[in-house]
Each structure stands twice: as C-alpha cells, then as structure tokens.
ZAMARGU-4260 file (C-alpha; in steps of 0.2 Angstrom, whole numbers, plus 5000, padded with zeros to 4 digits):
<rodrens>
0) 5000/5000/5000 | 5014/5012/5004 | 5022/5009/4987 | 5006/5015/4979 | 5006/5032/4988
5) 5017/5046/4981 | 5030/5054/4992 | 5022/5064/5005 | 5006/5054/5006 | 5013/5039/5015
10) 5006/5045/5032 | 4989/5040/5026 | 4993/5022/5028 | 4988/5023/5046 | 4970/5025/5040
15) 4970/5007/5034 | 4968/4999/5017 | 4949/5002/5016 | 4949/5020/5018 | 4965/5023/5008
20) 4958/5014/4993 | 4942/5024/4994 | 4952/5040/4996 | 4963/5037/4981 | 4949/5032/4970
25) 4937/5046/4974 | 4948/5061/4977 | 4959/5070/4963 | 4977/5067/4967 | 4982/5086/4965
30) 4969/5091/4978 | 4974/5077/4990 | 4992/5083/4988 | 4986/5101/4991 | 4977/5096/5007
35) 4993/5087/5013 | 5004/5101/5010 | 4993/5115/5018 | 4985/5105/5033 | 4993/5097/5048
40) 4994/5078/5044 | 4988/5074/5062 | 4972/5084/5059 | 4969/5077/5042 | 4971/5059/5049
45) 4959/5063/5064 | 4946/5070/5052 | 4947/5056/5040 | 4946/5043/5054 | 4930/5050/5061
50) 4921/5055/5045 | 4915/5047/5028 | 4930/5047/5016 | 4917/5048/5002 | 4909/5063/5010
55) 4926/5072/5012 | 4931/5068/4994 | 4914/5074/4987 | 4917/5091/4997 | 4934/5093/4989
60) 4928/5089/4972 | 4913/5100/4972 | 4919/5115/4982 | 4934/5127/4983 | 4948/5117/4991
65) 4957/5133/4996 | 4942/5137/5006 | 4941/5120/5014 | 4959/5121/5019 | 4956/5138/5027
70) 4941/5131/5037 | 4950/5116/5043 | 4965/5126/5048 | 4955/5138/5058 | 4943/5126/5067
75) 4948/5112/5079 | 4947/5095/5071 | 4932/5090/5082 | 4922/5105/5075 | 4927/5100/5057
80) 4921/5082/5061 | 4905/5088/5068 | 4901/5099/5053 | 4905/5085/5041 | 4895/5072/5050
85) 4880/5083/5054 | 4878/5093/5038 | 4873/5087/5021 | 4885/5088/5007 | 4874/5102/4998
90) 4875/5113/5013 | 4893/5112/5015 | 4897/5115/4997 | 4885/5130/4997 | 4894/5139/5011
95) 4911/5135/5005 | 4907/5141/4987 | 4897/5156/4991 | 4902/5163/5007 | 4919/5172/5011
100) 4929/5159/5020 | 4935/5171/5034 | 4918/5177/5037 | 4912/5159/5038 | 4926/5154/5050
105) 4922/5170/5061 | 4904/5165/5063 | 4907/5146/5066 | 4921/5149/5078 | 4911/5163/5087
110) 4894/5154/5089 | 4900/5136/5090 | 4895/5122/5079 | 4880/5117/5089 | 4872/5135/5087
115) 4877/5136/5069 | 4867/5119/5066 | 4852/5126/5076 | 4852/5141/5064 | 4853/5131/5049
120) 4839/5119/5055 | 4828/5134/5060 | 4830/5144/5044 | 4836/5132/5030 | 4853/5133/5022
125) 4848/5145/5008 | 4841/5158/5021 | 4855/5155/5033 | 4867/5159/5018 | 4859/5175/5014
130) 4859/5181/5033 | 4878/5177/5034 | 4881/5186/5019 | 4871/5202/5023 | 4873/5204/5042
135) 4890/5209/5049 | 4898/5194/5056 | 4901/5202/5074 | 4882/5207/5075 | 4876/5190/5069
140) 4887/5181/5081 | 4881/5192/5095 | 4863/5188/5091 | 4865/5169/5088 | 4875/5167/5104
145) 4863/5178/5116 | 4846/5176/5108 | 4836/5159/5110 | 4833/5152/5093 | 4814/5152/5097
150) 4815/5171/5097 | 4828/5173/5083 | 4821/5161/5070 | 4805/5172/5068 | 4815/5187/5065
155) 4827/5178/5053 | 4813/5170/5043 | 4800/5184/5042 | 4811/5200/5041 | 4820/5205/5025
160) 4838/5201/5027 | 4843/5219/5021 | 4831/5227/5034 | 4838/5215/5048 | 4855/5220/5043
165) 4851/5239/5044 | 4842/5236/5060 | 4856/5227/5070 | 4868/5240/5063 | 4859/5254/5073
170) 4867/5248/5090 | 4879/5235/5097 | 4876/5216/5096 | 4873/5215/5115 | 4860/5229/5115
175) 4851/5222/5101 | 4851/5205/5109 | 4845/5212/5125 | 4830/5221/5116 | 4824/5205/5107
180) 4826/5195/5124 | 4816/5209/5133 | 4802/5212/5122 | 4801/5196/5112 | 4801/5193/5093
185) 4782/5194/5092 | 4782/5213/5098 | 4797/5217/5086 | 4787/5210/5071 | 4771/5219/5076
190) 4781/5235/5077 | 4788/5233/5060 | 4771/5228/5053 | 4762/5243/5060 | 4775/5256/5057
195) 4784/5250/5042 | 4803/5247/5040 | 4808/5265/5037 | 4800/5271/5053 | 4806/5257/5064
200) 4824/5261/5057 | 4822/5279/5061 | 4816/5275/5079 | 4831/5263/5081 | 4843/5275/5075
205) 4836/5289/5086 | 4832/5280/5102 | 4844/5265/5101 | 4839/5248/5108 | 4838/5252/5126
210) 4826/5267/5124 | 4816/5258/5111 | 4814/5243/5123 | 4807/5256/5136 | 4796/5264/5123
215) 4788/5247/5119 | 4786/5243/5138 | 4778/5260/5140 | 4765/5257/5126 | 4761/5240/5132
220) 4758/5247/5150 | 4746/5260/5143 | 4735/5247/5136 | 4728/5260/5124 | 4712/5256/5114
225) 4705/5266/5100 | 4694/5279/5107 | 4676/5280/5100 | 4672/5297/5094 | 4655/5302/5101
230) 4643/5307/5087 | 4635/5323/5088 | 4616/5320/5087 | 4609/5328/5072 | 4595/5341/5074
235) 4579/5335/5068 | 4572/5347/5054 | 4555/5353/5058 | 4543/5346/5045 | 4530/5359/5040
240) 4513/5352/5041 | 4503/5354/5026 | 4488/5364/5028 | 4473/5354/5023 | 4460/5365/5012
245) 4446/5370/5023 | 4429/5362/5018 | 4417/5374/5012 | 4401/5375/5022 | 4387/5369/5011
250) 4371/5381/5011 | 4356/5375/5021 | 4344/5367/5009 | 4328/5377/5007 | 4311/5369/5011
255) 4300/5370/4996 | 4284/5381/4998 | 4268/5372/5003
</rodrens>
C-alpha cells in the first residue's frame, strides 16, 4: 500500500487499506496533495478517521479546496468532524462556494458548531446563507449566541435580510440581543408591521435599543384602545305640516213652499 502512495502521502497508511483505497479512487490526486501540503497531517488523519471518506472527497471535488483548507486550519478537528458528519453535502458545498471563508470561520468559531446547526435547522441553508452574507459577522454572532433560537428564528425568517442588517447596525450586538430578549420577537414583528421598516429604522437610530425597549414597555403598559368618537346628534328638521284645504260649508237646503 505504501508503494502505491506518492511521496508525502505515506502518512495516510495509518487509516487502513479500506479508507486509503476509497480516498485514492474518489479524490483527485492534485487536491489530495494540496490538502497534505497545507493542513497538519495529524488533523487530516483525525478528520478522515471519524468521517466518511466519500463525503470528504465529494466536498473537495465540488467546492473550493482553498476554502476548505482555510476552514480546517481555523477550526479544531472536532468541530470540522461535527460539521461534516451533521451537515449534508449540499449545505457544506453551498457555504464553501458562496460565502467568504474568513467570514464563515468567524461565525462558526464565534457561535460554535451546535448553534450554527440550530440556525441552519431553523431557517434552512439558503436563508442562513443570505443572513451570513448580509449581516455583519460580529452582529450576527452576538445575536446567535445571546438570543434563543425560538426568538431569533421568527425574525430571521420573516424580516427581509437587508432590513435586519440595517436594524442590527443601529446599535451594538449586545444591546440588540437584550432588546429582542426583553420584548420578544412577536412585539418586534408587530412594530415593523404597524410602522413599516423605514419608521422602525428611524426609531432605532434615534432611540437606540435600550430606549426603544422602554418605549415598547411604556406602550404596552398604557393598554391603549382606539377611542370611540361620540357622534353629535343631528338636529331634527321641523317638517312643515301641510295645511289641509278647509271644507266649504254647504248652504242649508231650502224647504219647498207648501
């Protein structure tokens, strides 16, 4: 088996003949060599030992191998293993192909694999990709880490990503997370529904998250209801009575002469 491996790949023999044969038959040689030159061999062996070699080969063939190298070098081996074992091939390829690798690493490293998987499950891979592309990584990490997914998912799914991006930019990630946790996603959505995106952004920019939270509290405490406007009673118009024509008195009948 060692004779079949080119120089620099002999370290793979510890995987056993089964995995090595699959690896050599499914992964392009140039890309396998690239991985071996740019990733610590110990990390490669650990990942390949605890994942499907066919899955790893498919990722390498279908995505940007440089992006995969950056991701694996930035994450602990255990995190890479968990991602490869729990995500489907299409999702991994989607993110490695369409998202800046440094941004992806910052988000995954910032929130942890478990929370990233929760986001993907709650929003779907396509929606999650758009959110990670639109929202500044620091703000997104703060929201994912500090807001329960039950509250974050409705905002992520129902608000336009561009609006959500502009909204979280109005204040720090900690303050925006505190706002959502304090008033709940339902109230945030109602505010956007009733006022519109433009006015909500104006309020957020002017008041910031803390004062906006207090404003929502104050409005709820008032328990305001639309006031019924008392209708002014209309004056009845006097209807002129029609005068009936007087009956003419009939002349008394004369008695005929006797």
